[in-house]
Backbone as CSV, one residue per row, in Angstrom:
resi,resn,N_x,N_y,N_z,CA_x,CA_y,CA_z,C_x,C_y,C_z
1,UNK,-96.827,40.575,-72.247,-95.667,41.447,-72.109,-94.377,40.643,-72.215
2,UNK,-94.309,39.518,-71.484,-93.103,38.692,-71.523,-92.937,38.070,-72.903
3,UNK,-94.067,37.654,-73.514,-94.002,37.080,-74.865,-93.441,38.099,-75.841
4,UNK,-93.919,39.368,-75.729,-93.424,40.421,-76.603,-91.940,40.662,-76.357
5,UNK,-91.507,40.608,-75.096,-90.102,40.807,-74.765,-89.252,39.705,-75.364
6,UNK,-89.757,38.458,-75.315,-89.000,37.342,-75.875,-88.892,37.482,-77.395
7,UNK,-89.972,37.962,-78.043,-89.920,38.189,-79.489,-88.880,39.247,-79.814
8,UNK,-88.852,40.312,-78.995,-87.864,41.365,-79.187,-86.462,40.807,-78.996
9,UNK,-86.306,39.945,-77.992,-85.003,39.356,-77.724,-84.513,38.536,-78.907
10,UNK,-85.382,37.688,-79.462,-84.999,36.866,-80.610,-84.600,37.734,-81.798
11,UNK,-85.320,38.837,-82.000,-84.997,39.746,-83.093,-83.630,40.380,-82.876
12,UNK,-83.378,40.775,-81.629,-82.098,41.398,-81.309,-80.949,40.413,-81.481
13,UNK,-81.184,39.151,-81.086,-80.155,38.121,-81.237,-79.778,37.970,-82.704
14,UNK,-80.779,37.908,-83.561,-80.539,37.730,-84.986,-79.757,38.901,-85.562
15,UNK,-80.194,40.133,-85.249,-79.517,41.304,-85.790,-78.115,41.442,-85.223
16,UNK,-77.946,41.035,-83.981,-76.641,41.120,-83.338,-75.635,40.198,-83.998
17,UNK,-76.047,38.955,-84.253,-75.135,38.000,-84.874,-74.692,38.496,-86.251
18,UNK,-75.595,39.097,-87.011,-75.245,39.635,-88.324,-74.254,40.782,-88.181
19,UNK,-74.505,41.625,-87.183,-73.617,42.772,-86.955,-72.211,42.312,-86.617
20,UNK,-72.100,41.329,-85.716,-70.783,40.905,-85.259,-70.007,40.189,-86.361
21,UNK,-70.682,39.604,-87.319,-69.997,38.965,-88.436,-69.442,40.002,-89.409
22,UNK,-70.090,41.162,-89.485,-69.724,42.160,-90.477,-68.831,43.272,-89.932
23,UNK,-68.772,43.437,-88.622,-68.060,44.573,-88.043,-67.082,44.119,-86.965
24,UNK,-65.991,44.857,-86.857,-65.063,44.682,-85.743,-65.022,46.016,-85.023
25,UNK,-65.760,46.111,-83.927,-65.883,47.382,-83.212,-65.081,47.358,-81.929
26,UNK,-64.633,48.527,-81.501,-63.912,48.623,-80.231,-64.857,48.538,-79.053
27,UNK,-66.102,48.975,-79.252,-67.077,48.984,-78.178,-68.384,48.400,-78.674
28,UNK,-69.089,47.727,-77.752,-70.399,47.183,-78.088,-71.451,48.085,-77.469
29,UNK,-72.326,48.633,-78.291,-73.319,49.582,-77.811,-74.513,48.848,-77.231
30,UNK,-74.913,49.246,-76.031,-76.053,48.621,-75.376,-77.094,49.686,-75.067
31,UNK,-78.233,49.641,-75.735,-79.342,50.525,-75.424,-80.607,49.684,-75.377
32,UNK,-81.698,50.275,-74.973,-82.946,49.532,-74.894,-83.479,49.158,-76.272
33,UNK,-83.155,49.942,-77.292,-83.713,49.692,-78.615,-82.716,49.066,-79.575
34,UNK,-81.435,49.068,-79.231,-80.413,48.528,-80.123,-79.321,47.894,-79.281
35,UNK,-79.369,46.586,-79.112,-78.423,45.888,-78.254,-77.466,45.066,-79.101
36,UNK,-76.170,45.274,-78.902,-75.157,44.509,-79.598,-74.346,43.761,-78.558
37,UNK,-74.294,42.443,-78.653,-73.650,41.646,-77.629,-73.306,40.272,-78.199
38,UNK,-72.596,39.462,-77.436,-72.136,38.175,-77.926,-73.184,37.091,-77.739
39,UNK,-73.066,36.018,-78.496,-74.023,34.910,-78.372,-73.996,34.313,-76.995
40,UNK,-72.881,34.418,-76.289,-72.791,33.851,-74.938,-73.680,34.595,-73.948
41,UNK,-74.149,35.779,-74.330,-74.971,36.575,-73.418,-76.441,36.540,-73.775
42,UNK,-76.880,35.573,-74.579,-78.288,35.513,-75.003,-79.231,35.450,-73.819
43,UNK,-78.959,34.532,-72.903,-79.848,34.359,-71.752,-79.899,35.612,-70.899
44,UNK,-78.843,36.419,-70.947,-78.758,37.590,-70.101,-79.737,38.677,-70.516
45,UNK,-79.949,38.847,-71.817,-80.833,39.902,-72.271,-82.256,39.678,-71.817
46,UNK,-82.691,38.414,-71.805,-84.035,38.108,-71.312,-84.158,38.581,-69.872
47,UNK,-83.130,38.306,-69.085,-83.121,38.717,-67.689,-83.181,40.232,-67.566
48,UNK,-82.434,40.929,-68.426,-82.435,42.388,-68.405,-83.828,42.924,-68.664
49,UNK,-84.512,42.396,-69.684,-85.843,42.877,-70.036,-86.802,42.679,-68.873
50,UNK,-86.745,41.507,-68.236,-87.637,41.224,-67.115,-87.319,42.111,-65.923
51,UNK,-86.050,42.395,-65.693,-85.631,43.139,-64.502,-86.085,44.585,-64.523
52,UNK,-86.360,45.143,-65.694,-86.656,46.561,-65.775,-87.894,46.976,-64.994
53,UNK,-88.837,46.084,-64.835,-90.093,46.456,-64.185,-89.923,46.798,-62.718
54,UNK,-88.782,46.448,-62.096,-88.586,46.692,-60.666,-87.982,48.049,-60.379
55,UNK,-87.659,48.846,-61.394,-86.861,50.051,-61.193,-87.726,51.287,-60.945
56,UNK,-87.300,52.101,-59.980,-87.900,53.400,-59.696,-86.876,54.480,-60.006
57,UNK,-87.216,55.743,-59.739,-86.361,56.827,-60.224,-85.769,57.681,-59.116
58,UNK,-84.486,58.039,-59.258,-83.800,59.034,-58.453,-82.480,59.341,-59.141
59,UNK,-81.789,60.380,-58.702,-80.553,60.811,-59.338,-79.419,60.720,-58.334
60,UNK,-78.241,60.349,-58.799,-77.100,60.270,-57.906,-75.834,60.661,-58.651
61,UNK,-74.802,60.953,-57.899,-73.480,61.198,-58.449,-72.513,60.249,-57.779
62,UNK,-71.848,59.418,-58.562,-70.884,58.452,-58.041,-69.497,58.865,-58.526
63,UNK,-68.502,58.778,-57.649,-67.139,59.117,-58.046,-66.734,58.309,-59.272
64,UNK,-66.231,58.997,-60.279,-65.742,58.313,-61.458,-66.800,57.967,-62.484
65,UNK,-68.060,58.324,-62.234,-69.105,58.005,-63.205,-68.867,58.798,-64.481
66,UNK,-69.102,58.167,-65.606,-68.970,58.836,-66.896,-70.359,59.211,-67.393
67,UNK,-70.553,60.480,-67.718,-71.854,60.931,-68.197,-72.180,60.300,-69.544
68,UNK,-73.453,60.190,-69.827,-73.842,59.688,-71.134,-75.270,59.215,-71.196
69,UNK,-75.729,58.955,-72.415,-77.076,58.431,-72.630,-77.035,57.048,-73.270
70,UNK,-75.830,56.501,-73.448,-75.663,55.189,-74.072,-74.585,54.417,-73.329
71,UNK,-74.875,53.161,-73.023,-73.894,52.314,-72.350,-73.157,51.468,-73.371
72,UNK,-71.822,51.474,-73.289,-70.997,50.714,-74.215,-70.321,49.574,-73.466
73,UNK,-70.510,48.373,-73.946,-69.933,47.193,-73.320,-68.515,46.979,-73.832
74,UNK,-67.570,46.767,-72.925,-66.178,46.565,-73.312,-66.040,45.320,-74.189
75,UNK,-65.176,45.346,-75.207,-65.082,44.226,-76.145,-64.648,42.921,-75.502
76,UNK,-63.837,42.985,-74.438,-63.402,41.727,-73.825,-64.547,41.019,-73.111
77,UNK,-65.691,41.701,-72.968,-66.837,41.074,-72.307,-67.363,39.884,-73.093
78,UNK,-67.242,39.919,-74.402,-67.728,38.788,-75.200,-66.599,37.899,-75.699
79,UNK,-65.356,38.313,-75.468,-64.221,37.515,-75.930,-63.640,36.642,-74.824
80,UNK,-63.985,36.928,-73.583,-63.384,36.241,-72.436,-64.463,35.464,-71.690
81,UNK,-64.273,34.161,-71.534,-65.263,33.304,-70.877,-65.083,33.219,-69.363
82,UNK,-64.195,34.019,-68.805,-63.951,33.946,-67.365,-65.271,34.063,-66.593
83,UNK,-65.574,33.117,-65.690,-66.875,33.126,-64.997,-67.133,34.404,-64.201
84,UNK,-66.113,34.906,-63.515,-66.301,36.133,-62.740,-66.581,37.312,-63.660
85,UNK,-65.819,37.423,-64.741,-66.035,38.501,-65.695,-67.438,38.451,-66.268
86,UNK,-67.885,37.265,-66.676,-69.211,37.150,-67.264,-70.315,37.449,-66.250
87,UNK,-70.070,37.157,-64.984,-71.035,37.518,-63.948,-71.149,39.034,-63.835
88,UNK,-70.016,39.726,-63.927,-70.040,41.185,-63.867,-70.615,41.800,-65.141
89,UNK,-70.494,41.108,-66.259,-71.161,41.559,-67.480,-72.677,41.565,-67.247
90,UNK,-73.163,40.511,-66.600,-74.585,40.454,-66.253,-74.980,41.659,-65.420
91,UNK,-74.206,41.928,-64.375,-74.464,43.085,-63.510,-74.504,44.374,-64.338
92,UNK,-73.497,44.558,-65.193,-73.382,45.790,-65.971,-74.579,45.988,-66.884
93,UNK,-75.010,44.912,-67.544,-76.139,45.021,-68.464,-77.447,45.281,-67.732
94,UNK,-77.665,44.581,-66.627,-78.907,44.785,-65.876,-78.978,46.202,-65.338
95,UNK,-77.891,46.683,-64.736,-77.918,48.026,-64.160,-78.047,49.095,-65.236
96,UNK,-77.293,48.967,-66.322,-77.350,49.988,-67.370,-78.714,50.000,-68.049
97,UNK,-79.313,48.816,-68.265,-80.639,48.761,-68.872,-81.673,49.427,-67.976
98,UNK,-81.543,49.224,-66.671,-82.469,49.853,-65.730,-82.284,51.368,-65.727
99,UNK,-81.031,51.816,-65.771,-80.769,53.256,-65.829,-81.372,53.867,-67.088
100,UNK,-81.255,53.158,-68.204,-81.833,53.646,-69.447,-83.355,53.698,-69.362
101,UNK,-83.941,52.724,-68.691,-85.393,52.705,-68.523,-85.864,53.891,-67.682
102,UNK,-85.054,54.302,-66.705,-85.413,55.469,-65.902,-85.424,56.725,-66.757
103,UNK,-84.581,56.749,-67.798,-84.617,57.832,-68.771,-83.894,59.092,-68.331
104,UNK,-84.241,60.204,-68.970,-83.590,61.470,-68.693,-82.464,61.749,-69.673
105,UNK,-81.920,62.957,-69.590,-80.850,63.355,-70.499,-79.542,62.648,-70.198
106,UNK,-79.375,62.196,-68.964,-78.114,61.578,-68.556,-78.381,60.322,-67.731
107,UNK,-78.818,59.222,-68.367,-79.149,58.000,-67.633,-77.992,57.452,-66.809
108,UNK,-76.749,57.797,-67.151,-75.592,57.302,-66.412,-75.678,57.663,-64.935
109,UNK,-76.402,58.728,-64.609,-76.496,59.164,-63.218,-77.790,58.730,-62.538
110,UNK,-78.583,57.914,-63.213,-79.798,57.386,-62.599,-79.456,56.252,-61.642
111,UNK,-80.143,56.240,-60.518,-79.964,55.136,-59.572,-81.151,55.069,-58.637
112,UNK,-81.500,53.866,-58.219,-82.415,53.697,-57.102,-82.224,52.307,-56.527
113,UNK,-82.930,52.032,-55.486,-82.816,50.738,-54.811,-83.128,49.581,-55.754
114,UNK,-84.214,49.721,-56.526,-84.622,48.637,-57.403,-83.559,48.282,-58.423
115,UNK,-82.939,49.289,-59.025,-81.903,49.038,-60.034,-80.698,48.329,-59.424
116,UNK,-80.203,48.851,-58.321,-78.986,48.268,-57.733,-79.238,46.879,-57.178
117,UNK,-80.386,46.694,-56.523,-80.688,45.374,-55.986,-80.861,44.350,-57.107
118,UNK,-81.591,44.723,-58.165,-81.788,43.798,-59.283,-80.454,43.416,-59.905
119,UNK,-79.563,44.383,-60.067,-78.262,44.107,-60.670,-77.429,43.194,-59.782
120,UNK,-77.434,43.449,-58.453,-76.670,42.582,-57.530,-77.269,41.177,-57.488
121,UNK,-78.573,41.083,-57.542,-79.207,39.765,-57.516,-78.848,38.968,-58.761
122,UNK,-78.884,39.614,-59.916,-78.512,38.916,-61.142,-77.023,38.602,-61.169
123,UNK,-76.221,39.441,-60.551,-74.785,39.165,-60.439,-74.544,37.866,-59.692
124,UNK,-75.156,37.719,-58.533,-74.915,36.524,-57.725,-75.588,35.302,-58.345
125,UNK,-76.732,35.484,-58.987,-77.383,34.355,-59.670,-76.525,33.859,-60.835
126,UNK,-75.933,34.793,-61.577,-75.047,34.395,-62.674,-73.830,33.653,-62.140
127,UNK,-73.296,34.126,-61.011,-72.143,33.457,-60.403,-72.505,32.034,-59.982
128,UNK,-73.686,31.860,-59.414,-74.123,30.514,-59.034,-74.227,29.616,-60.256
129,UNK,-74.747,30.162,-61.338,-74.874,29.364,-62.557,-73.499,28.948,-63.084
130,UNK,-72.554,29.876,-63.051,-71.202,29.547,-63.506,-70.544,28.509,-62.595
131,UNK,-70.806,28.599,-61.295,-70.246,27.615,-60.373,-70.812,26.230,-60.650
132,UNK,-72.064,26.182,-61.082,-72.650,24.899,-61.430,-71.955,24.260,-62.617
133,UNK,-71.452,25.098,-63.523,-70.749,24.600,-64.699,-69.266,24.366,-64.415
134,UNK,-68.714,25.145,-63.495,-67.285,25.051,-63.174,-67.104,25.181,-61.662
135,UNK,-67.225,24.070,-60.920,-67.140,24.107,-59.457,-65.809,24.628,-58.920
136,UNK,-64.766,24.621,-59.757,-63.460,25.091,-59.309,-63.300,26.599,-59.444
137,UNK,-64.268,27.274,-60.047,-64.194,28.727,-60.190,-64.215,29.374,-58.806
138,UNK,-63.459,30.464,-58.664,-63.389,31.145,-57.364,-63.197,32.636,-57.567
139,UNK,-63.866,33.407,-56.761,-63.707,34.856,-56.727,-64.090,35.293,-55.324
140,UNK,-63.163,35.852,-54.557,-63.438,36.179,-53.147,-64.664,37.056,-52.952
141,UNK,-64.815,38.096,-53.780,-65.960,38.976,-53.593,-67.265,38.278,-53.946
142,UNK,-67.308,37.604,-55.097,-68.542,36.943,-55.510,-68.901,35.800,-54.576
143,UNK,-67.901,35.111,-54.039,-68.172,34.063,-53.054,-68.784,34.666,-51.787
144,UNK,-68.284,35.839,-51.390,-68.841,36.519,-50.217,-70.272,36.964,-50.477
145,UNK,-70.528,37.491,-51.671,-71.878,37.934,-52.005,-72.847,36.764,-52.040
146,UNK,-72.367,35.614,-52.466,-73.199,34.409,-52.457,-73.572,34.019,-51.027
147,UNK,-72.630,34.147,-50.099,-72.935,33.867,-48.686,-73.987,34.843,-48.152
148,UNK,-73.871,36.095,-48.570,-74.854,37.106,-48.161,-76.239,36.714,-48.651
149,UNK,-76.340,36.310,-49.912,-77.639,35.920,-50.458,-78.204,34.700,-49.744
150,UNK,-77.352,33.701,-49.507,-77.809,32.488,-48.836,-78.311,32.787,-47.426
151,UNK,-77.739,33.806,-46.792,-78.174,34.195,-45.448,-79.435,35.061,-45.487
152,UNK,-79.873,35.444,-46.694,-81.096,36.233,-46.816,-80.907,37.717,-46.605
153,UNK,-79.689,38.226,-46.845,-79.401,39.627,-46.558,-78.991,40.438,-47.787
154,UNK,-79.351,39.996,-48.995,-78.906,40.733,-50.174,-79.549,42.122,-50.246
155,UNK,-80.809,42.229,-49.855,-81.453,43.549,-49.797,-80.684,44.466,-48.854
156,UNK,-80.410,43.947,-47.670,-79.724,44.734,-46.646,-78.309,45.108,-47.081
157,UNK,-77.647,44.175,-47.739,-76.297,44.438,-48.240,-76.322,45.601,-49.228
158,UNK,-77.297,45.576,-50.128,-77.424,46.624,-51.133,-77.619,47.988,-50.482
159,UNK,-78.498,48.054,-49.500,-78.767,49.323,-48.822,-77.567,49.761,-47.990
160,UNK,-76.954,48.825,-47.281,-75.831,49.141,-46.395,-74.649,49.736,-47.151
161,UNK,-74.318,49.178,-48.298,-73.107,49.586,-48.994,-73.324,50.546,-50.159
162,UNK,-74.532,50.573,-50.717,-74.737,51.379,-51.913,-75.910,52.336,-51.798
163,UNK,-76.575,52.369,-50.646,-77.768,53.184,-50.471,-77.514,54.672,-50.581
164,UNK,-78.511,55.380,-51.065,-78.513,56.840,-51.177,-79.636,57.397,-50.309
165,UNK,-79.469,58.637,-49.876,-80.474,59.249,-49.013,-81.843,59.328,-49.670
166,UNK,-81.873,59.438,-51.006,-83.164,59.599,-51.677,-83.743,58.281,-52.179
167,UNK,-83.123,57.151,-51.835,-83.694,55.861,-52.203,-84.971,55.595,-51.419
168,UNK,-85.927,54.944,-52.059,-87.115,54.443,-51.374,-86.871,52.966,-51.102
169,UNK,-86.689,52.633,-49.823,-86.294,51.279,-49.421,-87.457,50.585,-48.736
170,UNK,-87.726,49.315,-49.077,-88.818,48.589,-48.410,-88.649,48.570,-46.895
171,UNK,-89.750,48.685,-46.192,-89.704,48.755,-44.727,-89.133,47.494,-44.103
172,UNK,-89.252,46.354,-44.792,-88.803,45.089,-44.205,-87.288,44.875,-44.298
173,UNK,-86.568,45.802,-44.924,-85.113,45.673,-45.005,-84.511,45.862,-43.610
174,UNK,-83.747,44.858,-43.162,-83.244,44.822,-41.775,-81.737,45.091,-41.740
175,UNK,-81.374,46.347,-41.913,-79.958,46.700,-41.983,-79.262,46.414,-40.662
176,UNK,-79.906,46.680,-39.534,-79.283,46.424,-38.233,-78.989,44.935,-38.050
177,UNK,-79.926,44.083,-38.450,-79.699,42.634,-38.363,-78.546,42.205,-39.251
178,UNK,-78.486,42.811,-40.441,-77.385,42.473,-41.347,-76.046,42.862,-40.741
179,UNK,-75.963,44.020,-40.126,-74.692,44.459,-39.541,-74.229,43.505,-38.449
180,UNK,-75.173,42.984,-37.673,-74.795,42.000,-36.648,-74.288,40.714,-37.299
181,UNK,-74.967,40.269,-38.354,-74.540,39.068,-39.072,-73.179,39.295,-39.724
182,UNK,-73.009,40.475,-40.298,-71.780,40.806,-41.010,-70.556,40.756,-40.095
183,UNK,-70.693,41.255,-38.879,-69.554,41.270,-37.952,-69.003,39.872,-37.712
184,UNK,-69.878,38.887,-37.756,-69.451,37.512,-37.519,-69.016,36.799,-38.799
185,UNK,-69.707,37.077,-39.899,-69.495,36.291,-41.113,-68.714,37.009,-42.219
186,UNK,-68.645,38.341,-42.162,-67.917,39.097,-43.188,-67.003,40.146,-42.561
187,UNK,-66.114,39.756,-41.682,-65.237,40.756,-41.054,-64.300,41.386,-42.087
188,UNK,-64.167,42.693,-42.022,-63.266,43.391,-42.932,-63.708,43.408,-44.380
189,UNK,-64.975,43.180,-44.621,-65.474,43.101,-45.999,-65.393,44.445,-46.711
190,UNK,-64.990,44.419,-47.985,-64.954,45.613,-48.821,-65.856,45.388,-50.036
191,UNK,-66.855,46.224,-50.229,-67.767,46.055,-51.370,-67.049,46.359,-52.678
192,UNK,-67.523,45.766,-53.760,-66.936,45.978,-55.073,-68.022,46.268,-56.106
193,UNK,-67.666,47.083,-57.074,-68.500,47.309,-58.240,-67.579,47.339,-59.445
194,UNK,-67.670,46.324,-60.282,-66.845,46.251,-61.484,-67.765,46.441,-62.692
195,UNK,-67.737,47.613,-63.256,-68.566,47.901,-64.425,-67.796,47.485,-65.674
196,UNK,-68.333,46.533,-66.423,-67.673,46.049,-67.631,-68.214,46.827,-68.819
197,UNK,-67.759,48.070,-68.926,-68.230,48.947,-69.974,-68.171,50.376,-69.493
198,UNK,-68.743,51.285,-70.261,-68.720,52.697,-69.868,-69.879,53.445,-70.535
199,UNK,-70.219,54.582,-69.944,-71.260,55.449,-70.497,-70.628,56.526,-71.361
200,UNK,-71.335,56.912,-72.396,-70.944,58.053,-73.216,-72.188,58.527,-73.945
201,UNK,-72.079,59.664,-74.593,-73.219,60.163,-75.349,-73.191,59.580,-76.749
202,UNK,-74.306,58.955,-77.152,-74.384,58.345,-78.468,-74.434,59.386,-79.573
203,UNK,-74.238,58.926,-80.795,-74.276,59.825,-81.947,-75.665,60.431,-82.097
204,UNK,-75.714,61.703,-82.331,-76.990,62.415,-82.453,-77.509,62.335,-83.891
């Protein structure tokens, strides 16, 4: 399965590079079968493919969500090397790919614990990787999320700030313990979600 995914990834990389040389588009279309993205995001697609297996299904409505069956990546996502921005590109691709895997007429409104947790985990992992390359990089929210992960509370953080009533959450998630830790280590914390792209309905 992973070998097949890697073969698919290499094929997508090749077709993507040809596309970007021939076209100047305002938006980069991201779907499970046709991914257009920058060479700087090669490693990210592999992560997206692997992450899909953790996703379950439920429906939600989030303020400001744009309906659609296709996720479009903003053009500055591949033109700007900012470490924080690229970390959020990772988040956007992982979450949107998981939503697409859940399927339905309007994947933009798909959500569950697995999708959000996988996206947050890849967000903080990407940030750690960027910090390894640029130790002077700083982002208050991503630095806080890194502290949460190091403390072992990323699952709890996801449920505490983004959980829905219809999510199926693992029994070992310790939200009460996280809240006690948070009072000491994250006073006044405000969660963030920066989607680098938007949903819309693709051409029929």
